[in-house]
Structures are given as C-alpha cells and as structure tokens.
mmCIF entry with sequence, helices, sheets and N, C-alpha, C, O atoms, coordinates in Angstrom:
data_MODEL
# 
_entry.id   MODEL 
# 
_entity.id                         1 
_entity.type                       polymer 
_entity.pdbx_number_of_molecules   1 
# 
_entity_poly.entity_id                      1 
_entity_poly.type                           'polypeptide(L)' 
_entity_poly.nstd_linkage                   no 
_entity_poly.nstd_monomer                   no 
_entity_poly.pdbx_seq_one_letter_code       MVKQFCAARGIPYTEAGLVESYGIVIRYLNEVGLGHADPMECPLTAQYRAR 
_entity_poly.pdbx_seq_one_letter_code_can   MVKQFCAARGIPYTEAGLVESYGIVIRYLNEVGLGHADPMECPLTAQYRAR 
_entity_poly.pdbx_strand_id                 A 
# 
loop_
_entity_poly_seq.entity_id 
_entity_poly_seq.num 
_entity_poly_seq.mon_id 
_entity_poly_seq.hetero 
1 1  MET n 
1 2  VAL n 
1 3  LYS n 
1 4  GLN n 
1 5  PHE n 
1 6  CYS n 
1 7  ALA n 
1 8  ALA n 
1 9  ARG n 
1 10 GLY n 
1 11 ILE n 
1 12 PRO n 
1 13 TYR n 
1 14 THR n 
1 15 GLU n 
1 16 ALA n 
1 17 GLY n 
1 18 LEU n 
1 19 VAL n 
1 20 GLU n 
1 21 SER n 
1 22 TYR n 
1 23 GLY n 
1 24 ILE n 
1 25 VAL n 
1 26 ILE n 
1 27 ARG n 
1 28 TYR n 
1 29 LEU n 
1 30 ASN n 
1 31 GLU n 
1 32 VAL n 
1 33 GLY n 
1 34 LEU n 
1 35 GLY n 
1 36 HIS n 
1 37 ALA n 
1 38 ASP n 
1 39 PRO n 
1 40 MET n 
1 41 GLU n 
1 42 CYS n 
1 43 PRO n 
1 44 LEU n 
1 45 THR n 
1 46 ALA n 
1 47 GLN n 
1 48 TYR n 
1 49 ARG n 
1 50 ALA n 
1 51 ARG n 
# 
_struct_asym.id          A 
_struct_asym.entity_id   1 
# 
loop_
_struct_conf.conf_type_id 
_struct_conf.id 
_struct_conf.pdbx_PDB_helix_id 
_struct_conf.beg_label_comp_id 
_struct_conf.beg_label_asym_id 
_struct_conf.beg_label_seq_id 
_struct_conf.pdbx_beg_PDB_ins_code 
_struct_conf.end_label_comp_id 
_struct_conf.end_label_asym_id 
_struct_conf.end_label_seq_id 
_struct_conf.pdbx_end_PDB_ins_code 
_struct_conf.beg_auth_comp_id 
_struct_conf.beg_auth_asym_id 
_struct_conf.beg_auth_seq_id 
_struct_conf.end_auth_comp_id 
_struct_conf.end_auth_asym_id 
_struct_conf.end_auth_seq_id 
_struct_conf.pdbx_PDB_helix_class 
_struct_conf.details 
_struct_conf.pdbx_PDB_helix_length 
HELX_P HELX_P1 AA1 VAL A 2  ? ALA A 8  ? VAL A 2  ALA A 8  1 ? 7  
HELX_P HELX_P2 AA2 LEU A 18 ? GLY A 33 ? LEU A 18 GLY A 33 1 ? 16 
HELX_P HELX_P3 AA3 PRO A 43 ? ALA A 46 ? PRO A 43 ALA A 46 1 ? 4  
# 
_struct_conf_type.id          HELX_P 
_struct_conf_type.criteria    ? 
_struct_conf_type.reference   ? 
# 
loop_
_atom_site.group_PDB 
_atom_site.id 
_atom_site.type_symbol 
_atom_site.label_atom_id 
_atom_site.label_alt_id 
_atom_site.label_comp_id 
_atom_site.label_asym_id 
_atom_site.label_entity_id 
_atom_site.label_seq_id 
_atom_site.pdbx_PDB_ins_code 
_atom_site.Cartn_x 
_atom_site.Cartn_y 
_atom_site.Cartn_z 
_atom_site.occupancy 
_atom_site.B_iso_or_equiv 
_atom_site.pdbx_formal_charge 
_atom_site.auth_seq_id 
_atom_site.auth_comp_id 
_atom_site.auth_asym_id 
_atom_site.auth_atom_id 
_atom_site.pdbx_PDB_model_num 
ATOM 1   N N  . MET A 1 1  ? 57.671 26.104 -127.007 1.00 0.00 ? 1  MET A N  1 
ATOM 2   C CA . MET A 1 1  ? 56.218 26.001 -127.217 1.00 0.00 ? 1  MET A CA 1 
ATOM 3   C C  . MET A 1 1  ? 55.339 27.247 -126.774 1.00 0.00 ? 1  MET A C  1 
ATOM 4   O O  . MET A 1 1  ? 54.473 27.820 -127.434 1.00 0.00 ? 1  MET A O  1 
ATOM 5   N N  . VAL A 1 2  ? 55.756 27.502 -125.567 1.00 0.00 ? 2  VAL A N  1 
ATOM 6   C CA . VAL A 1 2  ? 55.103 28.805 -124.966 1.00 0.00 ? 2  VAL A CA 1 
ATOM 7   C C  . VAL A 1 2  ? 55.480 29.990 -125.696 1.00 0.00 ? 2  VAL A C  1 
ATOM 8   O O  . VAL A 1 2  ? 54.628 30.842 -125.948 1.00 0.00 ? 2  VAL A O  1 
ATOM 9   N N  . LYS A 1 3  ? 56.634 30.116 -126.045 1.00 0.00 ? 3  LYS A N  1 
ATOM 10  C CA . LYS A 1 3  ? 57.223 31.361 -126.760 1.00 0.00 ? 3  LYS A CA 1 
ATOM 11  C C  . LYS A 1 3  ? 56.398 31.381 -128.154 1.00 0.00 ? 3  LYS A C  1 
ATOM 12  O O  . LYS A 1 3  ? 55.942 32.450 -128.562 1.00 0.00 ? 3  LYS A O  1 
ATOM 13  N N  . GLN A 1 4  ? 56.240 30.340 -128.778 1.00 0.00 ? 4  GLN A N  1 
ATOM 14  C CA . GLN A 1 4  ? 55.571 30.412 -130.080 1.00 0.00 ? 4  GLN A CA 1 
ATOM 15  C C  . GLN A 1 4  ? 54.146 30.777 -129.925 1.00 0.00 ? 4  GLN A C  1 
ATOM 16  O O  . GLN A 1 4  ? 53.597 31.532 -130.728 1.00 0.00 ? 4  GLN A O  1 
ATOM 17  N N  . PHE A 1 5  ? 53.460 30.195 -128.786 1.00 0.00 ? 5  PHE A N  1 
ATOM 18  C CA . PHE A 1 5  ? 52.071 30.382 -128.485 1.00 0.00 ? 5  PHE A CA 1 
ATOM 19  C C  . PHE A 1 5  ? 51.864 31.957 -128.333 1.00 0.00 ? 5  PHE A C  1 
ATOM 20  O O  . PHE A 1 5  ? 51.023 32.592 -128.970 1.00 0.00 ? 5  PHE A O  1 
ATOM 21  N N  . CYS A 1 6  ? 52.792 32.525 -127.356 1.00 0.00 ? 6  CYS A N  1 
ATOM 22  C CA . CYS A 1 6  ? 52.712 33.973 -127.133 1.00 0.00 ? 6  CYS A CA 1 
ATOM 23  C C  . CYS A 1 6  ? 52.982 34.810 -128.345 1.00 0.00 ? 6  CYS A C  1 
ATOM 24  O O  . CYS A 1 6  ? 52.359 35.859 -128.508 1.00 0.00 ? 6  CYS A O  1 
ATOM 25  N N  . ALA A 1 7  ? 53.813 34.430 -129.137 1.00 0.00 ? 7  ALA A N  1 
ATOM 26  C CA . ALA A 1 7  ? 54.143 35.193 -130.458 1.00 0.00 ? 7  ALA A CA 1 
ATOM 27  C C  . ALA A 1 7  ? 52.981 35.212 -131.309 1.00 0.00 ? 7  ALA A C  1 
ATOM 28  O O  . ALA A 1 7  ? 52.694 36.242 -131.920 1.00 0.00 ? 7  ALA A O  1 
ATOM 29  N N  . ALA A 1 8  ? 52.266 34.135 -131.407 1.00 0.00 ? 8  ALA A N  1 
ATOM 30  C CA . ALA A 1 8  ? 51.170 33.961 -132.334 1.00 0.00 ? 8  ALA A CA 1 
ATOM 31  C C  . ALA A 1 8  ? 49.943 34.857 -131.909 1.00 0.00 ? 8  ALA A C  1 
ATOM 32  O O  . ALA A 1 8  ? 49.064 35.272 -132.665 1.00 0.00 ? 8  ALA A O  1 
ATOM 33  N N  . ARG A 1 9  ? 50.048 35.060 -130.633 1.00 0.00 ? 9  ARG A N  1 
ATOM 34  C CA . ARG A 1 9  ? 48.677 35.855 -130.152 1.00 0.00 ? 9  ARG A CA 1 
ATOM 35  C C  . ARG A 1 9  ? 49.144 37.253 -129.628 1.00 0.00 ? 9  ARG A C  1 
ATOM 36  O O  . ARG A 1 9  ? 48.363 37.943 -128.974 1.00 0.00 ? 9  ARG A O  1 
ATOM 37  N N  . GLY A 1 10 ? 50.436 37.681 -129.917 1.00 0.00 ? 10 GLY A N  1 
ATOM 38  C CA . GLY A 1 10 ? 50.733 39.068 -129.508 1.00 0.00 ? 10 GLY A CA 1 
ATOM 39  C C  . GLY A 1 10 ? 50.921 39.289 -128.033 1.00 0.00 ? 10 GLY A C  1 
ATOM 40  O O  . GLY A 1 10 ? 50.894 40.407 -127.519 1.00 0.00 ? 10 GLY A O  1 
ATOM 41  N N  . ILE A 1 11 ? 51.116 38.153 -127.372 1.00 0.00 ? 11 ILE A N  1 
ATOM 42  C CA . ILE A 1 11 ? 51.251 38.337 -125.897 1.00 0.00 ? 11 ILE A CA 1 
ATOM 43  C C  . ILE A 1 11 ? 52.799 38.433 -125.600 1.00 0.00 ? 11 ILE A C  1 
ATOM 44  O O  . ILE A 1 11 ? 53.560 37.623 -126.130 1.00 0.00 ? 11 ILE A O  1 
ATOM 45  N N  . PRO A 1 12 ? 53.278 39.435 -124.742 1.00 0.00 ? 12 PRO A N  1 
ATOM 46  C CA . PRO A 1 12 ? 54.538 39.636 -124.356 1.00 0.00 ? 12 PRO A CA 1 
ATOM 47  C C  . PRO A 1 12 ? 55.175 38.323 -123.696 1.00 0.00 ? 12 PRO A C  1 
ATOM 48  O O  . PRO A 1 12 ? 54.522 37.675 -122.878 1.00 0.00 ? 12 PRO A O  1 
ATOM 49  N N  . TYR A 1 13 ? 56.312 37.995 -124.030 1.00 0.00 ? 13 TYR A N  1 
ATOM 50  C CA . TYR A 1 13 ? 56.945 36.788 -123.471 1.00 0.00 ? 13 TYR A CA 1 
ATOM 51  C C  . TYR A 1 13 ? 58.352 37.235 -122.905 1.00 0.00 ? 13 TYR A C  1 
ATOM 52  O O  . TYR A 1 13 ? 59.168 37.853 -123.588 1.00 0.00 ? 13 TYR A O  1 
ATOM 53  N N  . THR A 1 14 ? 58.538 36.893 -121.695 1.00 0.00 ? 14 THR A N  1 
ATOM 54  C CA . THR A 1 14 ? 59.810 37.290 -121.030 1.00 0.00 ? 14 THR A CA 1 
ATOM 55  C C  . THR A 1 14 ? 60.447 36.079 -120.478 1.00 0.00 ? 14 THR A C  1 
ATOM 56  O O  . THR A 1 14 ? 59.736 35.190 -120.011 1.00 0.00 ? 14 THR A O  1 
ATOM 57  N N  . GLU A 1 15 ? 61.816 35.969 -120.497 1.00 0.00 ? 15 GLU A N  1 
ATOM 58  C CA . GLU A 1 15 ? 62.623 34.852 -119.907 1.00 0.00 ? 15 GLU A CA 1 
ATOM 59  C C  . GLU A 1 15 ? 63.357 35.404 -118.671 1.00 0.00 ? 15 GLU A C  1 
ATOM 60  O O  . GLU A 1 15 ? 63.812 36.548 -118.675 1.00 0.00 ? 15 GLU A O  1 
ATOM 61  N N  . ALA A 1 16 ? 63.461 34.633 -117.680 1.00 0.00 ? 16 ALA A N  1 
ATOM 62  C CA . ALA A 1 16 ? 64.212 35.104 -116.438 1.00 0.00 ? 16 ALA A CA 1 
ATOM 63  C C  . ALA A 1 16 ? 64.653 33.826 -115.734 1.00 0.00 ? 16 ALA A C  1 
ATOM 64  O O  . ALA A 1 16 ? 63.955 32.812 -115.727 1.00 0.00 ? 16 ALA A O  1 
ATOM 65  N N  . GLY A 1 17 ? 65.876 33.921 -115.125 1.00 0.00 ? 17 GLY A N  1 
ATOM 66  C CA . GLY A 1 17 ? 66.556 32.821 -114.463 1.00 0.00 ? 17 GLY A CA 1 
ATOM 67  C C  . GLY A 1 17 ? 65.742 32.471 -113.186 1.00 0.00 ? 17 GLY A C  1 
ATOM 68  O O  . GLY A 1 17 ? 64.751 33.136 -112.884 1.00 0.00 ? 17 GLY A O  1 
ATOM 69  N N  . LEU A 1 18 ? 66.144 31.483 -112.484 1.00 0.00 ? 18 LEU A N  1 
ATOM 70  C CA . LEU A 1 18 ? 65.389 31.027 -111.356 1.00 0.00 ? 18 LEU A CA 1 
ATOM 71  C C  . LEU A 1 18 ? 65.377 31.911 -110.244 1.00 0.00 ? 18 LEU A C  1 
ATOM 72  O O  . LEU A 1 18 ? 64.309 32.109 -109.666 1.00 0.00 ? 18 LEU A O  1 
ATOM 73  N N  . VAL A 1 19 ? 66.645 32.589 -109.787 1.00 0.00 ? 19 VAL A N  1 
ATOM 74  C CA . VAL A 1 19 ? 66.727 33.589 -108.796 1.00 0.00 ? 19 VAL A CA 1 
ATOM 75  C C  . VAL A 1 19 ? 65.966 34.777 -109.089 1.00 0.00 ? 19 VAL A C  1 
ATOM 76  O O  . VAL A 1 19 ? 65.217 35.252 -108.235 1.00 0.00 ? 19 VAL A O  1 
ATOM 77  N N  . GLU A 1 20 ? 66.108 35.323 -110.295 1.00 0.00 ? 20 GLU A N  1 
ATOM 78  C CA . GLU A 1 20 ? 65.420 36.453 -110.784 1.00 0.00 ? 20 GLU A CA 1 
ATOM 79  C C  . GLU A 1 20 ? 63.908 36.366 -110.840 1.00 0.00 ? 20 GLU A C  1 
ATOM 80  O O  . GLU A 1 20 ? 63.164 37.319 -110.607 1.00 0.00 ? 20 GLU A O  1 
ATOM 81  N N  . SER A 1 21 ? 63.487 35.050 -111.194 1.00 0.00 ? 21 SER A N  1 
ATOM 82  C CA . SER A 1 21 ? 62.040 34.934 -111.203 1.00 0.00 ? 21 SER A CA 1 
ATOM 83  C C  . SER A 1 21 ? 61.260 34.934 -109.811 1.00 0.00 ? 21 SER A C  1 
ATOM 84  O O  . SER A 1 21 ? 60.103 35.329 -109.669 1.00 0.00 ? 21 SER A O  1 
ATOM 85  N N  . TYR A 1 22 ? 62.081 34.428 -108.812 1.00 0.00 ? 22 TYR A N  1 
ATOM 86  C CA . TYR A 1 22 ? 61.625 34.416 -107.475 1.00 0.00 ? 22 TYR A CA 1 
ATOM 87  C C  . TYR A 1 22 ? 61.595 35.860 -106.979 1.00 0.00 ? 22 TYR A C  1 
ATOM 88  O O  . TYR A 1 22 ? 60.669 36.226 -106.256 1.00 0.00 ? 22 TYR A O  1 
ATOM 89  N N  . GLY A 1 23 ? 62.540 36.664 -107.327 1.00 0.00 ? 23 GLY A N  1 
ATOM 90  C CA . GLY A 1 23 ? 62.575 38.179 -106.997 1.00 0.00 ? 23 GLY A CA 1 
ATOM 91  C C  . GLY A 1 23 ? 61.314 38.944 -107.623 1.00 0.00 ? 23 GLY A C  1 
ATOM 92  O O  . GLY A 1 23 ? 60.670 39.777 -106.984 1.00 0.00 ? 23 GLY A O  1 
ATOM 93  N N  . ILE A 1 24 ? 61.070 38.622 -108.759 1.00 0.00 ? 24 ILE A N  1 
ATOM 94  C CA . ILE A 1 24 ? 59.950 39.217 -109.552 1.00 0.00 ? 24 ILE A CA 1 
ATOM 95  C C  . ILE A 1 24 ? 58.605 38.838 -108.708 1.00 0.00 ? 24 ILE A C  1 
ATOM 96  O O  . ILE A 1 24 ? 57.806 39.715 -108.381 1.00 0.00 ? 24 ILE A O  1 
ATOM 97  N N  . VAL A 1 25 ? 58.432 37.564 -108.407 1.00 0.00 ? 25 VAL A N  1 
ATOM 98  C CA . VAL A 1 25 ? 57.185 36.979 -107.634 1.00 0.00 ? 25 VAL A CA 1 
ATOM 99  C C  . VAL A 1 25 ? 57.112 37.709 -106.434 1.00 0.00 ? 25 VAL A C  1 
ATOM 100 O O  . VAL A 1 25 ? 56.072 38.274 -106.095 1.00 0.00 ? 25 VAL A O  1 
ATOM 101 N N  . ILE A 1 26 ? 58.298 37.739 -105.668 1.00 0.00 ? 26 ILE A N  1 
ATOM 102 C CA . ILE A 1 26 ? 58.157 38.210 -104.244 1.00 0.00 ? 26 ILE A CA 1 
ATOM 103 C C  . ILE A 1 26 ? 57.956 39.687 -104.204 1.00 0.00 ? 26 ILE A C  1 
ATOM 104 O O  . ILE A 1 26 ? 57.273 40.152 -103.292 1.00 0.00 ? 26 ILE A O  1 
ATOM 105 N N  . ARG A 1 27 ? 58.479 40.461 -105.094 1.00 0.00 ? 27 ARG A N  1 
ATOM 106 C CA . ARG A 1 27 ? 58.185 41.937 -105.241 1.00 0.00 ? 27 ARG A CA 1 
ATOM 107 C C  . ARG A 1 27 ? 56.808 42.141 -105.537 1.00 0.00 ? 27 ARG A C  1 
ATOM 108 O O  . ARG A 1 27 ? 56.187 43.014 -104.930 1.00 0.00 ? 27 ARG A O  1 
ATOM 109 N N  . TYR A 1 28 ? 56.232 41.393 -106.450 1.00 0.00 ? 28 TYR A N  1 
ATOM 110 C CA . TYR A 1 28 ? 54.812 41.509 -106.906 1.00 0.00 ? 28 TYR A CA 1 
ATOM 111 C C  . TYR A 1 28 ? 53.902 41.262 -105.813 1.00 0.00 ? 28 TYR A C  1 
ATOM 112 O O  . TYR A 1 28 ? 52.996 42.048 -105.534 1.00 0.00 ? 28 TYR A O  1 
ATOM 113 N N  . LEU A 1 29 ? 54.141 40.091 -105.130 1.00 0.00 ? 29 LEU A N  1 
ATOM 114 C CA . LEU A 1 29 ? 53.221 39.747 -103.928 1.00 0.00 ? 29 LEU A CA 1 
ATOM 115 C C  . LEU A 1 29 ? 53.279 40.752 -102.772 1.00 0.00 ? 29 LEU A C  1 
ATOM 116 O O  . LEU A 1 29 ? 52.264 41.013 -102.127 1.00 0.00 ? 29 LEU A O  1 
ATOM 117 N N  . ASN A 1 30 ? 54.469 41.317 -102.509 1.00 0.00 ? 30 ASN A N  1 
ATOM 118 C CA . ASN A 1 30 ? 54.710 42.377 -101.610 1.00 0.00 ? 30 ASN A CA 1 
ATOM 119 C C  . ASN A 1 30 ? 53.823 43.596 -102.001 1.00 0.00 ? 30 ASN A C  1 
ATOM 120 O O  . ASN A 1 30 ? 53.067 44.136 -101.193 1.00 0.00 ? 30 ASN A O  1 
ATOM 121 N N  . GLU A 1 31 ? 53.958 43.966 -103.214 1.00 0.00 ? 31 GLU A N  1 
ATOM 122 C CA . GLU A 1 31 ? 53.126 45.195 -103.725 1.00 0.00 ? 31 GLU A CA 1 
ATOM 123 C C  . GLU A 1 31 ? 51.601 45.011 -103.707 1.00 0.00 ? 31 GLU A C  1 
ATOM 124 O O  . GLU A 1 31 ? 50.897 45.959 -103.361 1.00 0.00 ? 31 GLU A O  1 
ATOM 125 N N  . VAL A 1 32 ? 51.080 43.883 -104.049 1.00 0.00 ? 32 VAL A N  1 
ATOM 126 C CA . VAL A 1 32 ? 49.693 43.663 -104.080 1.00 0.00 ? 32 VAL A CA 1 
ATOM 127 C C  . VAL A 1 32 ? 49.152 43.114 -102.659 1.00 0.00 ? 32 VAL A C  1 
ATOM 128 O O  . VAL A 1 32 ? 48.000 43.378 -102.313 1.00 0.00 ? 32 VAL A O  1 
ATOM 129 N N  . GLY A 1 33 ? 49.894 42.450 -101.956 1.00 0.00 ? 33 GLY A N  1 
ATOM 130 C CA . GLY A 1 33 ? 49.450 41.852 -100.808 1.00 0.00 ? 33 GLY A CA 1 
ATOM 131 C C  . GLY A 1 33 ? 49.658 42.653 -99.501  1.00 0.00 ? 33 GLY A C  1 
ATOM 132 O O  . GLY A 1 33 ? 48.841 42.583 -98.583  1.00 0.00 ? 33 GLY A O  1 
ATOM 133 N N  . LEU A 1 34 ? 50.742 43.393 -99.444  1.00 0.00 ? 34 LEU A N  1 
ATOM 134 C CA . LEU A 1 34 ? 51.071 44.225 -98.283  1.00 0.00 ? 34 LEU A CA 1 
ATOM 135 C C  . LEU A 1 34 ? 50.735 45.650 -98.445  1.00 0.00 ? 34 LEU A C  1 
ATOM 136 O O  . LEU A 1 34 ? 50.656 46.398 -97.470  1.00 0.00 ? 34 LEU A O  1 
ATOM 137 N N  . GLY A 1 35 ? 50.515 46.083 -99.779  1.00 0.00 ? 35 GLY A N  1 
ATOM 138 C CA . GLY A 1 35 ? 50.341 47.528 -99.918  1.00 0.00 ? 35 GLY A CA 1 
ATOM 139 C C  . GLY A 1 35 ? 51.428 48.428 -99.461  1.00 0.00 ? 35 GLY A C  1 
ATOM 140 O O  . GLY A 1 35 ? 52.537 48.413 -99.994  1.00 0.00 ? 35 GLY A O  1 
ATOM 141 N N  . HIS A 1 36 ? 51.121 49.203 -98.487  1.00 0.00 ? 36 HIS A N  1 
ATOM 142 C CA . HIS A 1 36 ? 52.074 50.091 -97.988  1.00 0.00 ? 36 HIS A CA 1 
ATOM 143 C C  . HIS A 1 36 ? 52.685 49.727 -96.626  1.00 0.00 ? 36 HIS A C  1 
ATOM 144 O O  . HIS A 1 36 ? 53.386 50.504 -95.978  1.00 0.00 ? 36 HIS A O  1 
ATOM 145 N N  . ALA A 1 37 ? 52.359 48.469 -96.242  1.00 0.00 ? 37 ALA A N  1 
ATOM 146 C CA . ALA A 1 37 ? 52.763 47.918 -94.947  1.00 0.00 ? 37 ALA A CA 1 
ATOM 147 C C  . ALA A 1 37 ? 54.192 47.610 -95.005  1.00 0.00 ? 37 ALA A C  1 
ATOM 148 O O  . ALA A 1 37 ? 54.750 47.390 -96.080  1.00 0.00 ? 37 ALA A O  1 
ATOM 149 N N  . ASP A 1 38 ? 54.882 47.583 -93.729  1.00 0.00 ? 38 ASP A N  1 
ATOM 150 C CA . ASP A 1 38 ? 56.220 47.107 -93.788  1.00 0.00 ? 38 ASP A CA 1 
ATOM 151 C C  . ASP A 1 38 ? 56.447 45.645 -93.932  1.00 0.00 ? 38 ASP A C  1 
ATOM 152 O O  . ASP A 1 38 ? 56.110 44.852 -93.052  1.00 0.00 ? 38 ASP A O  1 
ATOM 153 N N  . PRO A 1 39 ? 57.010 45.297 -95.027  1.00 0.00 ? 39 PRO A N  1 
ATOM 154 C CA . PRO A 1 39 ? 57.166 43.734 -95.267  1.00 0.00 ? 39 PRO A CA 1 
ATOM 155 C C  . PRO A 1 39 ? 57.817 42.996 -94.282  1.00 0.00 ? 39 PRO A C  1 
ATOM 156 O O  . PRO A 1 39 ? 57.658 41.778 -94.204  1.00 0.00 ? 39 PRO A O  1 
ATOM 157 N N  . MET A 1 40 ? 58.682 43.746 -93.367  1.00 0.00 ? 40 MET A N  1 
ATOM 158 C CA . MET A 1 40 ? 59.463 42.990 -92.202  1.00 0.00 ? 40 MET A CA 1 
ATOM 159 C C  . MET A 1 40 ? 58.777 42.837 -90.874  1.00 0.00 ? 40 MET A C  1 
ATOM 160 O O  . MET A 1 40 ? 59.249 42.196 -89.935  1.00 0.00 ? 40 MET A O  1 
ATOM 161 N N  . GLU A 1 41 ? 57.543 43.520 -90.863  1.00 0.00 ? 41 GLU A N  1 
ATOM 162 C CA . GLU A 1 41 ? 56.905 43.517 -89.540  1.00 0.00 ? 41 GLU A CA 1 
ATOM 163 C C  . GLU A 1 41 ? 55.765 42.420 -89.602  1.00 0.00 ? 41 GLU A C  1 
ATOM 164 O O  . GLU A 1 41 ? 54.847 42.458 -90.422  1.00 0.00 ? 41 GLU A O  1 
ATOM 165 N N  . CYS A 1 42 ? 55.916 41.512 -88.713  1.00 0.00 ? 42 CYS A N  1 
ATOM 166 C CA . CYS A 1 42 ? 54.920 40.286 -88.685  1.00 0.00 ? 42 CYS A CA 1 
ATOM 167 C C  . CYS A 1 42 ? 53.776 40.671 -87.666  1.00 0.00 ? 42 CYS A C  1 
ATOM 168 O O  . CYS A 1 42 ? 54.027 40.927 -86.488  1.00 0.00 ? 42 CYS A O  1 
ATOM 169 N N  . PRO A 1 43 ? 52.536 40.693 -88.185  1.00 0.00 ? 43 PRO A N  1 
ATOM 170 C CA . PRO A 1 43 ? 51.392 41.150 -87.467  1.00 0.00 ? 43 PRO A CA 1 
ATOM 171 C C  . PRO A 1 43 ? 51.269 40.302 -86.145  1.00 0.00 ? 43 PRO A C  1 
ATOM 172 O O  . PRO A 1 43 ? 50.816 40.812 -85.120  1.00 0.00 ? 43 PRO A O  1 
ATOM 173 N N  . LEU A 1 44 ? 51.659 39.076 -86.199  1.00 0.00 ? 44 LEU A N  1 
ATOM 174 C CA . LEU A 1 44 ? 51.431 38.100 -85.010  1.00 0.00 ? 44 LEU A CA 1 
ATOM 175 C C  . LEU A 1 44 ? 52.358 38.599 -83.844  1.00 0.00 ? 44 LEU A C  1 
ATOM 176 O O  . LEU A 1 44 ? 51.915 38.761 -82.707  1.00 0.00 ? 44 LEU A O  1 
ATOM 177 N N  . THR A 1 45 ? 53.672 38.836 -84.187  1.00 0.00 ? 45 THR A N  1 
ATOM 178 C CA . THR A 1 45 ? 54.513 39.222 -83.262  1.00 0.00 ? 45 THR A CA 1 
ATOM 179 C C  . THR A 1 45 ? 54.384 40.815 -82.748  1.00 0.00 ? 45 THR A C  1 
ATOM 180 O O  . THR A 1 45 ? 54.762 41.158 -81.627  1.00 0.00 ? 45 THR A O  1 
ATOM 181 N N  . ALA A 1 46 ? 53.894 41.589 -83.565  1.00 0.00 ? 46 ALA A N  1 
ATOM 182 C CA . ALA A 1 46 ? 53.713 42.962 -83.317  1.00 0.00 ? 46 ALA A CA 1 
ATOM 183 C C  . ALA A 1 46 ? 52.739 43.137 -82.264  1.00 0.00 ? 46 ALA A C  1 
ATOM 184 O O  . ALA A 1 46 ? 52.801 44.176 -81.607  1.00 0.00 ? 46 ALA A O  1 
ATOM 185 N N  . GLN A 1 47 ? 51.800 42.234 -81.987  1.00 0.00 ? 47 GLN A N  1 
ATOM 186 C CA . GLN A 1 47 ? 50.779 42.438 -80.957  1.00 0.00 ? 47 GLN A CA 1 
ATOM 187 C C  . GLN A 1 47 ? 51.313 42.215 -79.531  1.00 0.00 ? 47 GLN A C  1 
ATOM 188 O O  . GLN A 1 47 ? 50.744 42.649 -78.529  1.00 0.00 ? 47 GLN A O  1 
ATOM 189 N N  . TYR A 1 48 ? 52.490 41.481 -79.521  1.00 0.00 ? 48 TYR A N  1 
ATOM 190 C CA . TYR A 1 48 ? 53.154 41.234 -78.346  1.00 0.00 ? 48 TYR A CA 1 
ATOM 191 C C  . TYR A 1 48 ? 54.235 42.313 -77.958  1.00 0.00 ? 48 TYR A C  1 
ATOM 192 O O  . TYR A 1 48 ? 54.674 42.372 -76.809  1.00 0.00 ? 48 TYR A O  1 
ATOM 193 N N  . ARG A 1 49 ? 54.623 43.115 -78.901  1.00 0.00 ? 49 ARG A N  1 
ATOM 194 C CA . ARG A 1 49 ? 55.671 44.031 -78.599  1.00 0.00 ? 49 ARG A CA 1 
ATOM 195 C C  . ARG A 1 49 ? 55.154 45.359 -78.025  1.00 0.00 ? 49 ARG A C  1 
ATOM 196 O O  . ARG A 1 49 ? 54.078 45.809 -78.421  1.00 0.00 ? 49 ARG A O  1 
ATOM 197 N N  . ALA A 1 50 ? 55.882 45.990 -77.115  1.00 0.00 ? 50 ALA A N  1 
ATOM 198 C CA . ALA A 1 50 ? 55.504 47.192 -76.450  1.00 0.00 ? 50 ALA A CA 1 
ATOM 199 C C  . ALA A 1 50 ? 55.666 48.309 -77.482  1.00 0.00 ? 50 ALA A C  1 
ATOM 200 O O  . ALA A 1 50 ? 56.577 48.242 -78.307  1.00 0.00 ? 50 ALA A O  1 
ATOM 201 N N  . ARG A 1 51 ? 54.828 49.310 -77.461  1.00 0.00 ? 51 ARG A N  1 
ATOM 202 C CA . ARG A 1 51 ? 55.029 50.378 -78.510  1.00 0.00 ? 51 ARG A CA 1 
ATOM 203 C C  . ARG A 1 51 ? 55.328 51.625 -77.853  1.00 0.00 ? 51 ARG A C  1 
ATOM 204 O O  . ARG A 1 51 ? 55.530 52.640 -78.518  1.00 0.00 ? 51 ARG A O  1 
# 
C-alpha cells in the first residue's frame, strides 16, 4: 500500500531490514543531533572527569 502510494506521487521508496533500518536511524540522529560532537562522550559523566 505504501509502495503504491509513493509510486503514484513520485516519492522515492526504500526497503530495509530491521537491523539496517536501526542503523540508518541512529546514523541520522547522530548526524543531526550531535553535529561534530563525539557520540561516545556523555555530557553528564564528562563534567566529573578530570581533564
């Protein structure tokens, strides 16, 4: 149903498996949410670490 809807309106449609789709979402959220920040650095714990 969704594939037909997209085709009728010229909207790109992509299929992905469960694990692949989670990877796509996480990469996107890291790109827009963290910008150039280190995704492994937690701001909460960073304030307690000596620099």
